[in-house]
Legacy VTK file of the C-alpha trace (Angstrom):
# vtk DataFile Version 3.0
C-alpha trace
ASCII
DATASET POLYDATA
POINTS 539 float
-26.851 104.778 126.006
-25.212 108.049 127.071
-23.109 106.957 130.037
-21.707 110.281 131.268
-20.229 111.765 134.458
-22.227 114.836 135.514
-20.988 117.289 138.144
-23.503 118.085 140.872
-24.723 121.675 140.684
-22.972 122.460 137.403
-26.094 122.725 135.269
-24.365 124.729 132.535
-21.455 122.283 132.352
-23.766 119.274 132.376
-25.834 120.726 129.519
-22.611 121.147 127.522
-21.745 117.491 128.196
-25.186 116.427 126.994
-24.909 118.477 123.798
-21.381 117.245 123.070
-22.331 113.601 123.614
-25.545 113.925 121.599
-23.804 115.555 118.649
-21.076 112.913 118.734
-23.729 110.172 118.748
-25.464 111.823 115.799
-22.353 112.492 113.727
-20.223 109.425 114.472
-22.786 106.745 115.291
-25.749 107.911 113.197
-27.912 107.720 116.321
-31.535 108.863 116.540
-31.866 109.063 120.338
-29.474 109.255 123.295
-30.691 108.212 126.748
-28.851 109.930 129.610
-28.828 109.173 133.377
-31.208 110.326 136.104
-31.133 114.058 136.970
-28.604 114.611 134.204
-28.835 118.392 134.400
-28.220 118.725 138.150
-26.039 115.692 138.738
-26.907 113.163 141.435
-27.487 113.501 144.317
-27.925 117.300 144.481
-29.110 117.072 148.107
-30.161 120.423 149.626
-29.211 122.289 146.476
-32.712 121.189 145.489
-34.090 123.615 148.076
-32.608 126.555 146.179
-34.966 128.181 143.651
-31.872 129.343 141.771
-30.941 125.761 140.882
-34.395 125.106 139.471
-34.191 128.276 137.355
-30.871 127.102 135.949
-32.406 123.725 135.073
-35.246 125.447 133.214
-32.703 127.543 131.327
-30.712 124.398 130.542
-33.757 122.654 129.102
-34.435 125.654 126.876
-30.847 125.519 125.649
-31.148 121.822 124.789
-34.289 122.513 122.752
-32.534 125.324 120.917
-29.137 123.745 120.288
-29.883 120.107 119.466
-30.665 119.418 115.822
-31.110 116.039 114.148
-30.847 114.084 117.382
-33.266 113.411 120.253
-32.276 113.132 123.909
-33.947 111.702 126.982
-32.580 113.646 129.959
-33.210 113.668 133.685
-34.021 116.958 135.388
-36.082 118.643 138.085
-39.551 119.958 137.358
-41.683 122.256 139.493
-40.929 124.438 142.503
-38.794 123.557 145.560
-40.767 123.261 148.769
-44.028 122.932 146.841
-44.339 120.429 144.001
-40.901 119.432 142.807
-40.556 116.298 140.704
-37.664 114.074 139.717
-38.426 114.110 136.013
-37.255 112.954 132.600
-38.092 114.549 129.255
-37.666 113.391 125.676
-36.568 116.388 123.596
-36.483 116.339 119.802
-36.407 119.049 117.135
-36.802 121.868 119.610
-39.803 120.345 121.358
-40.442 118.372 124.520
-42.373 115.313 123.333
-43.171 114.056 126.822
-42.191 114.349 130.483
-42.304 111.581 133.090
-42.353 112.087 136.862
-40.623 109.456 139.008
-43.113 107.334 140.951
-41.012 105.667 143.638
-38.763 107.947 145.692
-36.111 106.013 147.644
-35.803 107.126 151.242
-33.388 104.653 152.797
-29.649 104.080 153.064
-27.952 106.980 151.213
-31.185 108.201 149.598
-33.393 111.064 150.850
-35.599 111.789 147.858
-38.836 112.249 149.834
-37.153 115.216 151.491
-37.237 117.019 148.147
-39.594 115.447 145.623
-43.269 114.650 145.128
-44.208 111.256 143.664
-45.521 111.057 140.132
-48.552 108.906 139.328
-48.976 108.685 135.560
-47.263 106.661 132.860
-45.458 108.453 130.045
-45.211 106.885 126.591
-43.674 108.871 123.749
-44.077 107.941 120.093
-40.789 108.814 118.382
-39.893 107.672 114.868
-42.592 105.027 114.941
-41.547 103.461 118.250
-43.485 103.902 121.479
-41.011 104.502 124.301
-42.112 104.079 127.909
-40.073 106.108 130.415
-39.206 105.208 134.028
-36.590 106.502 136.443
-34.208 104.444 138.596
-36.117 103.162 141.667
-39.238 102.684 139.553
-37.680 99.629 137.920
-37.565 97.843 141.308
-41.365 97.856 141.443
-43.988 96.269 139.205
-46.392 99.190 138.773
-44.429 101.834 136.752
-43.304 99.398 134.043
-46.737 97.755 133.920
-48.401 101.155 133.594
-46.124 101.964 130.664
-46.959 98.637 129.022
-50.689 99.227 129.510
-50.286 102.685 127.935
-48.905 101.098 124.772
-45.130 101.146 125.306
-43.065 98.840 123.090
-39.826 99.336 125.027
-38.971 100.845 128.399
-36.141 103.325 128.903
-34.937 103.535 132.516
-32.713 106.457 133.592
-30.483 105.752 136.611
-28.100 107.198 139.134
-27.469 103.921 140.935
-24.438 103.985 143.265
-21.986 101.125 143.266
-21.682 98.665 146.091
-20.365 95.132 146.124
-22.678 92.783 144.242
-25.020 95.564 143.114
-24.834 94.886 139.366
-26.197 91.349 139.806
-29.180 92.687 141.755
-29.916 95.317 139.109
-29.931 92.821 136.275
-32.104 90.346 138.170
-34.678 93.019 139.029
-34.806 94.451 135.508
-35.225 90.934 134.113
-38.252 90.520 136.378
-39.830 93.636 134.862
-39.169 92.270 131.371
-40.905 89.005 132.225
-43.863 90.869 133.759
-44.381 93.276 130.856
-43.095 91.316 127.874
-41.089 94.419 126.876
-37.354 94.956 126.349
-35.752 97.378 128.801
-32.781 99.721 128.420
-31.080 100.604 131.717
-28.741 103.624 131.593
-26.547 104.469 134.588
-24.091 107.285 135.197
-20.396 106.960 136.038
-18.120 108.864 138.386
-17.704 109.857 142.009
-19.785 112.274 144.051
-18.466 112.756 147.591
-18.925 109.341 149.262
-20.882 107.771 146.407
-19.404 106.291 143.260
-21.313 105.244 140.135
-20.094 102.365 138.017
-22.009 102.765 134.755
-22.534 99.175 133.561
-25.553 100.292 131.521
-27.290 97.410 129.772
-30.256 96.297 127.713
-32.392 93.188 128.031
-34.266 91.605 125.146
-37.939 90.731 125.237
-36.871 87.270 126.444
-35.013 88.804 129.391
-31.561 88.087 127.930
-28.825 90.684 128.312
-27.915 91.658 124.754
-26.040 94.950 125.228
-23.685 96.046 127.997
-21.668 99.245 128.385
-18.282 99.140 130.123
-17.831 99.728 133.840
-16.288 102.997 135.053
-16.011 104.563 131.592
-17.727 107.536 130.015
-19.108 106.073 126.808
-21.701 106.219 124.081
-22.883 102.647 123.698
-25.106 102.029 120.645
-28.245 99.905 120.584
-29.903 99.075 117.284
-33.684 98.575 117.365
-35.155 96.322 114.675
-38.861 95.595 114.303
-39.439 91.874 113.782
-41.966 90.284 111.475
-44.054 89.606 114.585
-43.987 93.366 115.366
-41.796 93.287 118.442
-38.468 95.030 118.922
-35.163 93.212 118.593
-32.198 94.883 120.329
-28.668 94.525 118.997
-25.355 95.890 120.262
-22.006 95.033 121.769
-21.300 93.404 125.117
-18.472 95.028 127.066
-16.341 92.639 129.061
-17.527 92.079 132.621
-14.915 92.638 135.325
-14.333 90.481 138.390
-15.803 91.640 141.692
-12.386 92.508 143.147
-11.511 94.518 140.016
-14.833 96.376 140.324
-14.075 97.298 143.929
-10.578 98.467 143.045
-11.849 100.628 140.195
-14.577 102.020 142.465
-11.871 103.284 144.811
-9.789 104.699 141.957
-12.796 106.424 140.376
-14.100 107.836 143.642
-10.687 109.180 144.604
-9.999 110.686 141.166
-13.329 112.478 140.972
-13.191 113.791 144.535
-9.777 115.331 143.870
-10.562 116.616 140.372
-14.106 117.855 140.976
-12.903 119.792 144.023
-9.992 121.229 142.020
-7.095 119.919 144.102
-3.850 119.919 142.116
-2.336 116.978 143.989
-2.438 114.769 147.077
-0.003 113.936 149.849
0.150 110.713 151.873
1.848 109.880 155.125
3.647 106.688 154.114
4.310 104.356 157.048
5.648 101.191 155.470
2.354 99.477 156.327
-0.229 97.983 154.019
-2.937 100.657 154.397
-0.772 103.564 153.327
0.784 101.356 150.629
-2.594 100.567 149.074
-3.670 104.215 149.409
-0.536 105.271 147.543
-1.134 102.854 144.672
-4.766 103.946 144.398
-3.670 107.583 144.264
-1.091 106.950 141.540
-3.578 104.921 139.490
-6.189 107.647 139.930
-4.101 110.778 139.425
-0.690 109.866 138.039
2.621 109.846 139.891
3.287 113.520 139.164
0.282 114.528 141.314
1.182 112.362 144.325
3.791 112.912 147.029
4.641 110.964 150.174
6.224 111.727 153.515
7.716 109.132 155.853
7.764 110.410 159.460
9.695 107.883 161.550
9.989 107.830 165.323
12.232 105.728 167.537
9.593 102.976 167.332
9.679 102.815 163.533
11.329 99.656 162.242
14.075 99.949 159.650
12.073 97.665 157.368
9.261 100.238 157.414
11.661 102.949 156.245
13.074 100.673 153.564
9.722 99.440 152.283
8.246 102.941 152.158
11.225 104.213 150.164
11.101 101.206 147.825
7.410 101.832 147.096
7.855 105.538 146.483
10.843 105.001 144.188
9.069 102.206 142.309
6.022 104.372 141.680
8.125 107.432 140.794
6.464 109.697 143.369
8.115 112.479 145.342
9.224 111.139 148.740
10.552 112.899 151.840
11.582 111.714 155.282
10.923 113.912 158.338
11.937 112.399 161.678
9.544 113.299 164.513
11.601 112.343 167.597
12.674 115.913 168.407
9.143 117.233 167.981
7.757 114.404 170.108
10.313 115.131 172.856
9.382 118.817 172.808
5.744 117.938 173.354
6.636 115.678 176.269
8.825 118.396 177.746
6.030 120.957 177.459
3.593 118.529 179.066
5.933 117.280 181.795
4.000 119.030 184.582
0.639 117.735 183.372
1.950 114.195 182.805
3.967 113.991 186.052
3.343 110.841 188.091
1.256 109.195 185.382
2.304 106.066 183.485
3.062 106.095 179.761
-0.099 105.144 177.828
-2.039 106.030 174.693
-1.596 109.758 175.365
2.041 109.523 174.326
1.150 107.277 171.378
-1.448 109.764 170.161
0.996 112.666 170.374
3.172 110.918 167.799
0.204 110.471 165.458
-0.829 114.100 165.950
2.673 115.392 165.262
2.483 113.574 161.945
-0.946 115.031 161.285
0.324 118.568 161.926
3.242 118.067 159.540
1.023 116.700 156.775
-1.524 119.501 157.148
1.243 122.118 157.140
2.591 120.763 153.864
-0.968 120.638 152.531
-1.558 124.300 153.401
1.718 125.389 151.857
1.505 123.373 148.642
-2.247 123.014 148.156
-2.011 119.219 148.131
-4.911 117.417 149.810
-3.957 114.961 152.548
-5.287 111.441 152.090
-5.925 109.652 155.366
-5.188 105.943 155.234
-7.384 104.264 157.858
-9.468 101.228 156.894
-13.016 100.347 157.968
-11.916 97.888 160.651
-9.826 100.568 162.363
-12.451 103.271 161.905
-15.083 100.935 163.380
-13.282 100.263 166.670
-11.591 103.656 166.965
-8.124 102.241 166.305
-7.078 105.627 164.983
-6.119 109.006 166.395
-8.445 111.968 166.101
-6.505 114.925 164.622
-3.632 112.502 164.010
-3.704 109.744 161.404
-7.378 110.644 160.863
-6.331 114.073 159.564
-7.032 114.555 155.879
-9.491 115.655 153.260
-10.455 112.233 151.914
-10.234 108.644 153.133
-10.155 106.144 150.242
-10.214 103.043 152.495
-12.918 104.256 154.884
-15.363 101.525 153.784
-12.740 98.814 153.166
-12.304 96.183 155.866
-8.733 95.169 156.658
-9.157 91.708 155.145
-10.281 93.365 151.903
-7.252 95.674 152.059
-5.078 92.570 151.765
-7.184 91.166 148.916
-7.054 94.448 146.989
-3.296 94.687 147.489
-2.796 91.185 146.150
-5.129 91.913 143.237
-3.201 95.065 142.316
0.072 93.180 142.512
-1.367 90.593 140.111
-1.743 93.409 137.559
1.810 94.646 138.171
4.064 94.248 141.194
3.894 97.585 143.029
3.597 96.695 146.724
6.610 94.926 148.267
5.572 91.479 149.504
7.014 92.166 152.940
4.405 94.907 153.432
1.657 92.377 152.711
3.057 89.533 154.804
4.380 91.318 157.923
2.100 91.636 160.999
0.299 95.011 160.993
1.470 97.580 163.556
0.889 101.251 164.319
4.528 101.425 165.540
3.682 103.853 168.354
5.172 101.716 171.129
7.928 99.076 171.468
7.179 95.813 169.603
3.573 96.866 169.020
1.198 94.770 166.882
-2.465 95.374 166.070
-3.360 91.916 167.373
-2.075 92.867 170.832
-5.336 94.750 171.398
-7.610 93.410 168.643
-8.723 89.939 167.532
-7.212 88.668 164.274
-8.667 90.712 161.430
-10.320 87.743 159.742
-12.318 87.185 162.949
-12.823 90.865 163.741
-14.148 91.720 160.285
-16.811 88.995 160.443
-18.048 90.408 163.771
-17.947 93.978 162.470
-19.856 93.160 159.292
-22.568 91.432 161.310
-22.829 94.247 163.868
-22.413 97.185 161.473
-23.535 95.907 158.098
-26.325 93.543 159.162
-27.447 95.154 162.451
-26.975 92.058 164.576
-27.308 92.860 168.276
-25.010 91.678 171.050
-27.302 88.774 171.979
-27.376 87.510 168.369
-23.605 87.668 168.134
-23.266 85.687 171.358
-25.207 82.828 169.774
-22.450 82.407 167.167
-20.147 81.173 169.912
-18.072 84.339 170.137
-16.196 84.798 173.419
-18.473 87.069 175.536
-15.832 89.325 177.070
-14.071 89.934 173.765
-17.381 90.490 171.987
-18.585 92.977 174.596
-15.342 94.915 174.261
-15.599 95.107 170.456
-19.261 96.191 170.517
-18.484 98.899 173.076
-15.526 100.091 170.991
-17.715 100.448 167.900
-20.414 102.383 169.726
-18.271 104.708 171.791
-16.185 105.763 168.777
-19.108 107.212 166.845
-17.874 110.679 167.875
-14.616 110.031 166.026
-16.366 108.886 162.881
-18.491 112.051 162.833
-15.257 114.017 162.535
-13.579 111.753 159.985
-12.906 112.626 156.371
-15.423 111.399 153.783
-14.602 108.174 151.986
-15.859 105.964 149.162
-18.889 103.778 149.861
-18.469 100.237 148.531
-20.592 98.200 150.976
-24.291 98.124 151.796
-23.654 99.922 155.116
-20.914 102.523 155.094
-20.049 104.973 157.849
-21.128 108.503 157.029
-24.394 109.339 155.311
-25.325 105.650 155.171
-25.080 104.482 158.818
-26.482 107.175 161.103
-26.109 106.316 164.764
-26.316 108.608 167.796
-23.131 109.657 169.516
-24.851 109.727 172.893
-26.408 106.311 173.465
-26.238 103.452 175.972
-28.048 100.906 173.799
-25.262 98.350 173.523
-24.168 98.733 177.141
-27.690 98.154 178.443
-28.070 95.116 176.238
-24.888 93.631 177.652
-25.967 94.268 181.271
-29.397 92.750 180.686
LINES 1 540
539 0 1 2 3 4 5 6 7 8 9 10 11 12 13 14 15 16 17 18 19 20 21 22 23 24 25 26 27 28 29 30 31 32 33 34 35 36 37 38 39 40 41 42 43 44 45 46 47 48 49 50 51 52 53 54 55 56 57 58 59 60 61 62 63 64 65 66 67 68 69 70 71 72 73 74 75 76 77 78 79 80 81 82 83 84 85 86 87 88 89 90 91 92 93 94 95 96 97 98 99 100 101 102 103 104 105 106 107 108 109 110 111 112 113 114 115 116 117 118 119 120 121 122 123 124 125 126 127 128 129 130 131 132 133 134 135 136 137 138 139 140 141 142 143 144 145 146 147 148 149 150 151 152 153 154 155 156 157 158 159 160 161 162 163 164 165 166 167 168 169 170 171 172 173 174 175 176 177 178 179 180 181 182 183 184 185 186 187 188 189 190 191 192 193 194 195 196 197 198 199 200 201 202 203 204 205 206 207 208 209 210 211 212 213 214 215 216 217 218 219 220 221 222 223 224 225 226 227 228 229 230 231 232 233 234 235 236 237 238 239 240 241 242 243 244 245 246 247 248 249 250 251 252 253 254 255 256 257 258 259 260 261 262 263 264 265 266 267 268 269 270 271 272 273 274 275 276 277 278 279 280 281 282 283 284 285 286 287 288 289 290 291 292 293 294 295 296 297 298 299 300 301 302 303 304 305 306 307 308 309 310 311 312 313 314 315 316 317 318 319 320 321 322 323 324 325 326 327 328 329 330 331 332 333 334 335 336 337 338 339 340 341 342 343 344 345 346 347 348 349 350 351 352 353 354 355 356 357 358 359 360 361 362 363 364 365 366 367 368 369 370 371 372 373 374 375 376 377 378 379 380 381 382 383 384 385 386 387 388 389 390 391 392 393 394 395 396 397 398 399 400 401 402 403 404 405 406 407 408 409 410 411 412 413 414 415 416 417 418 419 420 421 422 423 424 425 426 427 428 429 430 431 432 433 434 435 436 437 438 439 440 441 442 443 444 445 446 447 448 449 450 451 452 453 454 455 456 457 458 459 460 461 462 463 464 465 466 467 468 469 470 471 472 473 474 475 476 477 478 479 480 481 482 483 484 485 486 487 488 489 490 491 492 493 494 495 496 497 498 499 500 501 502 503 504 505 506 507 508 509 510 511 512 513 514 515 516 517 518 519 520 521 522 523 524 525 526 527 528 529 530 531 532 533 534 535 536 537 538
């Protein structure tokens, strides 16, 4: 199982990765065949790059190179086949000894959630079974394994084992669903199945690997590690009864909270590295969101590639200054303090005519956040370090963030992480090694933009808020359904309106790592201009 991390669009680089992995499998593991992930040559998802004829030409050149370069080892690789805008297929080919022994075209093209494959590809119809070294391999691709027909077609065509190439993004609980669905195909066909998934981050998506193989009885007998590039061997043995026995090692399975944490680390690392940023910079506030973001960045990139800036105002508590400094020193990252009071006062002075006669409100609070955003972006421009924004999903959902202020940044690691999960992840990371001061975890959360401000002054407690948000955002409950749970109507109406009217902010937010079944961004696509929720409330 060739669990690799392709780079979208880098066909030449991906071909080199395939060749290197295949030769290593041949020379060090005495392997006969390496199975790679879906669309190995282009990376996944290539999106509208698939509309470019130039990409398809590069894929064809890459396939020719694989045929020419690979000796003594066979590979099953994912690639495009055909012409964009006409008949383009999501394909997989088994290449051995300079020849293509068979090509399969993906039958089921996902067109939901983060997937748009029907925009680009045509569905295949036929089974593909390749006889290689006396074993008949049936080939399927990703979504196909969630349906009965492709695997059954392969079995009817004489397959003895099914190889399934995947680019299956991580989300919470996804690995259990994969294994249950693949087991169902095993029970239907009576064939063992090898499921190979890629690893690494691609914009908002992150891929966990966790490749595995199920025996003819539906038992998991081989498992590759999560989040690691690896060559994971499977030995095929023909039994006396003429069926295939699969043997190999079982990598340790991680806890769900560890999987989520590593998803964030992997997604952040690959976004920074694949976009060639030398380092990142974080506005450290002394609060839990920026604290967790800092630890993720250090775990992903190393302390030498992370710097922090504390930008206190007159509303910043001394404990925030102290805790921020303690974290930065403990993690050995560069840390600066830039007070913003003078800059804030200059803004107020410049706006005195426009603000005259009006009470102090969120306008003044937002100026503080935007001053900080300007400082961070200035440092970013000068040093080339990408700014990481630190907002969590709960805040992003209700608009508890400042456009062009604390939302400024190139990437948002916590964008799909509810506040309650922020606390759980912080406690998990501290269980590995104590890096976040306990006072940051236990103190009431505050934006510190006004005297004695706390988040719960304007929001319900996060454990209550997050349940409502998950139902409204993640499960598409409407206002009337939420009312039936006993939620207080006025509070509920306010939260629903906040979510809907802040869509315009989310459209302008930095990308972030998807870990749930319904993330903001390419996953949840709602109109900015809409009165749906308001009309529901009135009715």
